[in-house]
N, C-alpha and C positions, 0 to 999 in steps of 0.2 A: 899501291898500299899492299899488302900480301893477304889476299882472299881467307886465307884461313884463320886469321886472327878474327874474322868476326860470324864466319862460317862456324867456326866450334861452338861459338856461341846454343848453336841453333841445331848443334848435333844430337841430340834426342828428340827433339823435336820434327824432326823434316821439316825446317820453315825456312830457308833461306832461296823460298821461291820467289820470284814475282811480288806475286798477292801474298805475299806473309806466312804462308801456309795452311790451306783448307782446315787440316784437321783440327789447329787450334782454337776454330768456333766448333767445331762439330761435336766437340767433347771438351764444355770449358773447361767443367771440372777436374776431368781428368790434364788440359793442357796447363794450370795454373797450378797444380801439385806436381808437373814436373818441372815447374820454371824453381819453383822451391828448390827441388832438390840440384835442376843445377846447376845453380847459383849456388849452393851451399848458404840459403839464409835461417839463421840457426833460432827456433821455437827452444824457451825455455822450458815448456811443457806441449807435445805433442798435438798436433788437433786434431778435432775426429772425424770433422767431415770439411772438405773443401768447401763444398758450398751447400748452403741452406738456404732454399727462394719460397718456405712454405707461406711464406706470408705475403706473396709476391716478387715478381721483376724488381719493383719500386724500394722493395725494402729488403734486398737481398742479403744478408750476412756471409761473410767467407773464414775459412780456417775458425769455423766454432770449434768451446772448447780449447783454444791451445791458447800459452800463454808468450808476448812477444811484446819485448820493447823496443822503440825504433833507435834507442840511445842503447842499446846494447847490444844491436845489430849492429851500427855503425861506428860507435866508439869505441866500448869495452870490450870487445874480440880481437880487435886489433894492439890497443891498448894493453890490453894482459898477456898479451904474448910477446916473450923477448926475442922472436923472430920477427916481427914488424910493427913494437912497440919506437924502433927509433926511424920507422920512416917519416917520412915529411905529408903531415895531414892538412895544413893548412900554408901558404906564401899571399901575404896581403900585397899590394904594391899601394904604399899612402901617397896623395898627391904631391908632398915634399920629394917623393921620390925612395921614401925611406920602404924598409923591402920587411916587414913583421912573416915570423914562421915559426911556424908549430909541427912536433912532432905529433906523432899518434899519442905517447908517452903524456906528451907535456898539458896534449889537449885535455884526453882523459884525467890529468888532474886536476884541472882548472876545472873542468864539469862538475866534479866529483866537491869540489871544495864549492862552487857556487851551489849546489845543490842541497847541503847542508847549510849553507847561508841563506836558501833562498828558504827550508823548510823550521830555520831559527825563526824566520819572520812569519810564520802561521801556515806559506802555501804545504793545503795539502792533495791529497791525491783527487782526483776531480776537479779542485778551481782553476779558473781561467787566470792563465799573467798575459798581458801585451808586453812584446818586444817594438820598442819604437825607437828603432838605432841605425847608424850610419853604417856603410859596408864597409865591416871591420872586423876583424877573429873571436872578438866579444861580439856582437849578434849572435855567432855560430855559437857561443859558448853556450852563451844563454839560453839559447834555440833546443839546444841539448839538454841542460841543466833544467828545465821544466819537465819536458818529456820522461829525464827519468825517474823524477818523484813520480809520476803518475799524472802530475797539472797539465791541462791543455792551454798548449801554447800559439797565441794570436800574434802572426805578423803583421805588422805595420806599417807604409811606407814614410821613409824617413823624413820627405818633405812634405806632409800632412799639414795642413793647418790644425787650430785649435778644435775646431766646430768637427774636421772628420774623422779627431781621434777619438773623443769623447762620443760621437757618436756608434764606434764600432767597441770599445770598450764598455759602452753603458747597456747594449743591443747586450753583451754576453754578460755582463753582469762581473767585470774582472775586478780583484780587490790587488790585485800587484801590475804595477808596471815596469820596467825596465827597460830602460833610456840612460843619454849621455849628453854632453855639457853642452857641444854638436858636433856638426859634421864640416867637413871640408869641400868647398866648392868655388873650382874656376877663380883660385888663390883665396878665396873670398870666406869667410865664415858662416853658415846660414844653422841660429842660434835652433836647437833645439830642447834643451831643458827649460827655458822663458816658456813655447809652448808649451810641453807639460805640464807645467804650473799651471795654465789655462784650462788643461782639461781637467786635472783634479778638480778646481772648484766646480766643474760643467762633468763630473760624475761623482756622485754617492755612492758607487759601492764603492769605491778604490780606498785603499789605505794604506799600502804602506809604495814607498817610490823607491827603486836602485839607481845610481846614476854613477857609469863608465868618465871616464876624466878622456876624452878621445881627444879635444882641443886645449884640454889645460886652461881655459880658459874662466875667468870669476865667472859666479852661479849662485844663488840664491841655494843653500841646503836649509831645510824645516825641520826643524827638532822634532821629533818623534816619528816624521814620516820619513823623512828622508836619508838615504845612508848608502855610504859610498859599495860600488862593485867591486873597485879592489880591496878596500878592508873587511869584506867579505870570504873571501877571498884568501889574504891575505891567513883570516882566522883559522881558517878549516885546511890553508894546503897539508898535503901531506894524509891526510884522511882520506880511508877511502869507504866508497857507498852502493852496494847491491842496488843496482835499476829494481825500482818497483815490480813487480810479480801483475804487468796489465794484463788483460784479456786481448783475444786480437780485435774484438768490437769494442775496448774502449776507446773514449775520443783521445787524441794528438794531437790535436788539434784543428781547430774554427780560423780559415781562409778568406776576405770579405773579394765579391767581385768588383769591377771596376767601376758598376755602377752605371753604365752608361748607357741600361734599358733600366732605371729606375732606380731603388735607395738601394745600398749594396746590402747584395745578400751573403752570410753568413755560409757557407757549406763551411761540413763540418766530417772531418777525415779520422780514422781512425788506426789506429797502432797497427796493425795487421795486414791488411789491402795495402794502405796508402804503401808501407814499407816496403811491403815487395814489387807491388804496381812501378813505384819509384827508380828501383834497381835497377829491374825489368827494362826497360825505360832506355836506360844509360849503358846498359851493358850487348844488346841488344841492337840497337838503334843508332846508337853513336859508338859502341866496339870500342868505348871506356874500358882500362886491363888495369892493375895497380899499379902498376909502370908508370902509367899515362898523370898528365896533369892537363885537369881539365877547368876550364871557366870560362863563366856566362857574362855576359856585360848585364846587370841587371842588378836591382833592390834586394834583399831580404822580405820586401813587402809584398814583391810580385811573386807569383807562383813561380819563375824559375829560380828564385832563389833556393827554395827547398830545394828544388832538382836536381840542383845543382850540389848543394851539400849534401844531399842522402845517395844523390846515384853518385857521386865521387868517394865517398864513406863510406859507402853500402860495396864496393867494389877493391877496399883495402887504398883507394890512389888519393890523390893530391889535389885541394881543391884549391883554383889560383882566384881570387880576390882582388876587385880596384875600385880602390878609394877615387869619392869625385868626379871627374864627367873625363870619357874617351878620348876626348878632340881638347885638350888641355894640360898643359897651355901650350900645345900644338896639336893641329889635327893627324899627325904622324903617332901620339903616345900608346895609341892601340897596336897599334904595326910593333912597333920597338917593344913594346913587350916579350912577345912572342918568343924574339929566340932566346934571350938572358933567361927565363921564367920554362925555359922548356914547354912552353904548351904546344899540347898534342891535337886538341879537339878544344875549339874556341866557339862560343855559342854566342852570335845577335840577333837584331833586329834586322827587318828591310828599311824600318823609318833609318835605320843610323846608320845601313851604306847607301841610302839615297843623302844623308849626309856629307857622311864621307866624300860619295862622288865627287861633288861640289868644289873638294877640294884639290882636284886633281890625283894623277898617280904616281905623282914624285914621290908621296909619302909613302905610300905601300912600298916602292919600286927602291928604297932608299935601306929598305929595313928585311934582314936573312928569316923567311919560314918557311925555311926545309925542313923543319920538328915537327910543324902544324898537317896532320893529316886527316883531320875530321872535321868540318866545319856545319856546325848545327842553324838553326834558323827556325823563330816562332814569331808569334805576335799578331799578326796579319798576311794578305795575301800579299803576294809576290808583284812587284811592274818588272818584264824585260829585260829591261836597257841600263838595270842596279844589278839586277841578277846576275847578266853576260859580265857587269862590271868586274863582279865582287870574284865569281870565277878566272875574270884574264889574269885581276892583279895579283893571284892565290896562284898564281902559276899552270891554270887548266889540268891541274892533278888532283884538286882537292874535291872529292865528293862535299855537295850544298845537301844534308839531312833535314830537310823543310819539314817539323813537323808542324799539329793543329791539336787540339785538344781545349783544356781550360781551366782555370779556377776549380768548378764544378766536379772537373772529370776526373780531376787528381793525377793526370799525364795528360797521356796522344791517344787521339783516334786513328789519325791516318800516320804516316811516314815511309818514305823510301828508306831504302838498305845501302849499306856501301856495296854491297857485293851485284850492283843493282846495274844495269842502265835507268839513268835519272834525266827526266824531259826537265827542257829550260822551264822553272818554276812550279814544277809539282810534285807532289806531295806521294807521290808514289802510288801507294795501298796503302790496305789494311794495316795497324800496329797487332801484332800477333795479340793473337786470344781478343780482341774489338771486334764484334758480328756488324761493322759499317753497313751504311744503305745509301740511298741516295730514292729518295722516293716523292712525286707530283702531291697535288694537294690532294685527292683521291686516296693517296698511300698506297700507291700500286710503285715498283721497283720501277727505273727508266734511267737509260742510259744514252747520250749523246746529248743530252740536256740538261739545262738548267733545274735543277730539286733542290731539297729541304734534305743537310746531313741528318741521317737517324743512325741509332746502334739498337738493334734488337735483341740481345741481350744484354746482361747484368756482367759488370767486371771489377776487379777487386776495390779499386783505388775510387770508385764513383761515392759522390759527395752521401752518407746517410741521412740525408735530408738539409732544407736553414732551420739556422737554428732561431728553437724557439717560433716556428714557424709551418710547419706540416705541411699544410693545404697550399701555401705559394711554393712550397718547392713540387709537389704533384701538381700546379695552374703552371708553371714554368716551366717543366720539362716533358711530362707525361699528356698533357691534356687533348694535343694535338692531334694523336693516331693512339690506338690500346694499347697498353705496356709496348711501348715503343717510347724510346729518349728522343725527341727533336729539340736539338742540339741551337738551332736560332741558325746555320751558317747557308749560303749556298752554296752548293758542290755541283760538280760538276765530273763524270767516266768520260771519255772518248772512246774511241772506237778501241783503240787499242788497246784500251782497260787502265788507261793515268789518270788520278786524281786531281782535279784542280776546285779552290776555293774559291767562290768571285765576292766575300762578303758575309754579312749580318744580311740574313731576311729578312728580315724587318727596316733594312736599308734600302730595300729593293727599288726603283725606278721606272713605273709600267705607264709605258708610254704608246699609245692605242691600244691595247691590250698585249701590248707583247713587255716582257719583264728583264729588263737587264740592272747587271750586278756594276756599282762603282766600278769596283776597282778594272771593271773591261774601260771605262772611260778613261778612267785615272792615267791606267798604262798605256792610254795612247798619249796623256798632257806630258806623263813626265818622261816620256820617249823624245821628248823635245829638248835639247842643251840647255836651251833658256828654262826650263822651271822646274825645280827643285823637288817640290810636292804638289798635290792636287788633293782635291776635294768634290766629290760629285754628289748631288743631292736631285732628287725630282719634288720638283714643285708645280700646285693645282695650274690645270689648265683648262682651257672649256671645252676644245672642241677633241684634245688626244688624253684626256685625262689625267696626263703630268708629263711634264717635259721638263729637261734635262737644263740644269745651271751648275759652273763651273768656276770653283776659286784655284786659283795657282798661286804659287809664291814662287815669284825669280830666284834663276841661280845667283850666286855670287859675280857681278859685275855686270850683269844685265841690266838697259834701263825698264824699271818698273813703268816708266811713264808711254812706251812706246806705243801710241794708238794704234797701229796693225797687228801686235799680236795677237789680243784677244782675237777681232775676226782668221790669223792665220788658227789660231788651238781649234778653233771650233768650225773651219773647214779639215783640220787633220783629224777630226773622229768624225765627222761626216763621212771622210773617204774612204776610213777603218772599220765603221762600225754599219754605214748605210746612212743616205739625208733622214730619215724618218727620226732619228737618233742625234741630228746636228745639235749640240745645245744654243739654245736659246739667248742666254747671258754667260760671258765667262768675262770672270772680274779677277783683277790680279792685286792680290794681298798682302800686305807684310809676313803673315804667321797665320798659320793653322792651328784650334785648339785640340789639344792630344792629351791622351790621362798619361800620367805616373808611366804605365806602362807599352810610350808610343804609339798608342793606337788612337786613330784621327777621330774627334770625336761628330763623327757625321752629324748626329742627330740634335745637338749643338750647333752646328754650322746651317743646319736645316730653320731650329728653332729661328736664330737671328736673321735671315731672309727672308722668314715669313711674320717677325715682329713678335716673337710667342714667348714666352718663358722656357731660358733652355733647361729649366728643370735642376738635379739634383749635382753641382758642380766642383764635389768636393775631390773628388779625381780626376781633374785639370791640373796639367801641370804649370799652363797658361792660360786663365781664361782671361786673359787681358786682349788674347786675339780675337777675340767677337768686338770688344772695339772697333779693328779697323776691317772686320766683313761688316759692319754695320755702315761704318763709315764710307768703304767702299761703293754698296750699294745709294746710300745717298749721294753719293757724287755720281 
C-alpha cells in the first residue's frame, strides 16, 4: 500500500511514529481539537471548550457548548451535497445472494422519512428506542433516524432471546422497539417478531413497535401497537427533516456490554465524543477514505456494528453489510465477497478465522482479494497459528490492524498503524490520544511482565457512566487505582515496546503464585492442527493454589475419541510454558460457549467445571455447549 495514504491523516499531529505520537497524550485537549479540524467533522454550533474535567476525570465532558448530531455528520452532509449525494453509502449482500445498495441521497431520504414516522408515533428527544434487527440496511436507517430526532439508540443483538432483550429495554425504559419479521441464517429463518411480541409482554414501558419485512413471512401485527416500517417511510417519503440541535454531551446511544462479567451494563455514549472518536479510529488506524468500501463481520448489536457504520459514513465511504453467516452456504462466502464488492478494508475476529482455517486453504485461494489492503481485528487475543494463516491466505501483503477497546471505551485503547512494522499477534501500541499503560498490583508501570491495562487520562468516547447506576460505573472501572481507568485486561509490553493482550485479568490463572493468561495456554493448544478452539481455566488446587484445566474442540475430521490426544496436548503446554503449568486435565469437547460477539465465556466454562451456577447467559450464542463440557467431565 502507499504509506502516504495513511500518513497524510496524521500530518497535523505528527503521529505516524511507532507508538502513535507522544504529544497526542501530552496535551489531550489540543490533540482532539486538532482531530476535529483534520477530519473536518462539522459542529452545528462551535464548541467552547474541548475538555471540561472540572467534575473529575471519571466524569469528563468533551466539546462543551457545541452542537453536533451524529446523523447530520454521517448522513446529511453527504446526502445534501450534489457532489457526494450519488456516492454509494450501503452495500448489503443478503444470504440469498441478492445485493441491496443505497446511495447517500437514498439513505438520507429514508432516514428522514422514518424519523418523521417515529416522531408521529410519539418519539421525542431523549426517549430510548430499541433497534432489534438483523444485519440489513433497515438496521442502519433505524439507527440514524433515532439519532436524528435526538432520541437515544439502543442496539440489540438480533439473536437474543426475549428475556435478554426485555432486560435491556426495561433497564432503559424504552418506549419504542424497531424490529423485523425475521432473519436469514444458514438457509433457514430465525424468527424475530415472535420474540419481540414476548419482549413487549415483559416490558411495561414499551408502547409501540415498528416492524420491517425482511423475510416476507406471516406475522401477527397487533392493532394500536404495531406499524409497518415500510408504511412509515412511504408516508413521509420525499419530506425533509433537519437534525435535532443536540448538544455534544447529549446521549445518542446506550450500548450494553456482553454480560461476561455479570449483569449487562448500559454504557452511555454521547453525540460529540462518540462521533469524533469513532471517525478518527477508522480514519487513522484503518486508513479508510471516501473511495473505500469498509466491512466488518458483525451484528449491529455489537460495538463493531456502530464502528462500521459511523466509521464508513463519517468518512463518506461505503459500508458493506453481510446478512447471515460468513461461512454459509460454503466456507468461501466471505472471501468470495471481497472482489465483486471491492472491499478494501475488512474486519474480522480471531474466532472467525480459527473456524475458517479448519476448512482449508482452498477457499481463500479461489478468491481474488487483490483489492483488499487493510484487515481489522478485535474481540479477543490472537493465537499465532491462525494469525499467520490469515496473513498467508491474504497474500502476505495486507497488514492486520489488531485493535482492542470495548463497549464502554466507545472505540479502542490499542492499535498498530498501517505504516509501521507489526509483530505477529501484536496490538502495536497506544491509539492516538489514549494515555494507556500497564500497571502492577501496586499501581506502578511495568515492562516485560504481565499487568493490568489502564488508561491514565480521559478520552472523548468514554462512557458517561452506567445507565442509572453511577456507583457501578465507578466501582467497575475506577476503584482499583485512584483516578485511573482499569479495563480488566491482562497486557504486556515487550522489550521493544510492542503491546500484547493475554485475556481478561479476572480470568487469570494463578499457579503457585505465578500468574498465567488463558490465552497463553490456548495459543499452544490451537497451534496443534488437530485443535480448532480451546479454553483454559484455573481450578482450585490444594498445594498450587490453582491448576490448569483445558477444554479443546477438535478440528474437522479429527477423532475426538483419540485417547492419546489429551496427553499430547498437555505435554505441548508443559514444553512451551514450563512444567509447573502442565494442565492436570485436558478434555475434548464438541463446542465452547461463546458470546454473540464470538468471545469464549471462560467464566461459564469454569462454573460448569466446578459445578457452580454459570450466571447470566443472555449473551451466549450456544449455552448448550456447557452440557457437552459437563458430559465430558462426568466421563
